[in-house]
N, C-alpha and C positions, 0 to 999 in steps of 0.2 A: 695717687695712682700715678704712674708713670707708661708714657709713651709702649712700652713692654707688656707690661702689667695689662693692658688696656687690652692689645692684640691675643692675650692666650688668656683672660679671663673669660668665661662660662657665659653668655649673655644673661642671662636672667640673674647672677650675681653683680655683673657689669651694669645693668641695669640700675640694680640696689645702689650699689655705691657713688654711679654719678648721680640718681636721684635726687643723693643725700648732700653730694655736692654744690645740687643746681637750688635746694634752698636757700642757697645765700650769694648765687652768683648766677651769671648768665650763661647763656647755652655757650657763646664765643667766647668768657671769659675759661668756663672748663675747658671747653678744645685747646685752650693757648696752655691753660694749666696740665695738660695732659701730656700737651706736646704733635698731635695732629689736626692739620687743617682741618678746617670747620665743615668743607664739606666732606670730606673725606670721613670724619667725627661723626656726623650727622648719617654718611652710608654706616658705616661700621655698626652704629647705635641699631638701625632696623636689621639686623640681621636674630632671626628669632622670632619672626612678627612681632617688632617690638614701634610705635611710633610715636612720637614726640607731641604734647598738647600746650601750643603755645602761650596758653592763657592760664594753663599751670603749669607751665615751665618744668613738665616732668614727663619722662616716658612711663606708655604703658602700652600694656600685654593686650595686640589686637583677636578680638576674637570673632572668627566667622559665626554668621549664623546660616546653621547646613540648610534650613528652609528656605532661608533666605536666599541664596547661591543659587540652590535648586531651581526657586520661582523665576530668579533673574535669565538663566539661563534657558530657561523651557522659551519664556519672551525671548529671549534673543535669537533663540532656533526658530523660534517663527518667522522671527523676520528675517534671517537669514533663507528661509525656503522659502520667504515670499520675492523676497530681490533676487534667487536662484530663480523661480519661475519666470518672471517676470523681468530678465535683464533687457530684453530686444525693445521692449513697452520702453523701461526705463531711460534707455540710454535715445529713443527719438524724443521721448520727451526733452531730453536736457539738452537735445539738440534745437528743435524745436525753440524752447526756450532762452536757451544763448540768441539762436535767431532773432527772437522774440523782443529782445532788446533795441536790434534795431530795426524790428517792421511797427508800423505807425496801425493802431488799432484806432478805432473810432468809437467813442463813446455812444451808447444807442442811443441816447436821446438827441442827436448832432442829427439825425437820419431819420427819428422818428416820424412815423405819419401822422401821428397823433398832436406832434407839434404847431402850433402856433407862429409861426414866422413873422416879425417888424422891421423896415427897415430904420436904420440907425446910422445917423450920421458920427462920427468921430473923425475928430482932426487930430492929424500925426504927423513924424517927423515923415516926410517924404523918401529922404535916402533909409531908412530903417523902413518902410512898406515896401520900397522897388526890394530892398535885399530880401526881402521873406516871399515876395511874391517870384522871384527868382531862385529862389529855395525851393518853394511848393512847386516850381514849372520842371526844377530840374530832377527834383528826386519824387513826386506827386505828383505826375501828368495827369493820371485818371481821376484825380479831386478834386471838387470846388475851392476856389480861395475861402469864399464863407462857411464850409466844412473844416476848415482847417485853422479859420481863425473861431469859427464856434469852440471845438476841440482845444485849443492852444487857451483859451478863457477860461474851458473846463480844467487843466492838467495847474493853471495858474490858483485857481483859486484850490482844489484840491492839495496844493503843495504848500500851499502856504496858508494854508487854515488857521 
């Protein structure tokens, strides 16, 4: 098969010929023999609802299951209807989520009324501690350092579990 025959042959007949060629050659080699770039070859071969199955190195007719298509379109319609009905709420949620990444939310264990508090003495680099304290005073002046340290420990534990 040459380039002209490739483009002028009906999809069903072309698939038969190409599949025969694919029995002894790769897709790339067949495209080269025909004289068509591989991407154009692959695109042209999908005409008539044919798909290439790599593991078989063959083209097959794509058969649509009408019942499955109907079920999927009904499911998608439900989703679209839900989105249309709730678009404003979804926008608010997305906006809040984008802001949430910058917002600090303390784990409830940090401020739980049932929590038992203990004093712990930790030796650490003074410069690191001062940087932490300044950061906390600047960004979260309404929170206590002990709560931010507790949240930092929870975040560290969760991240490196």
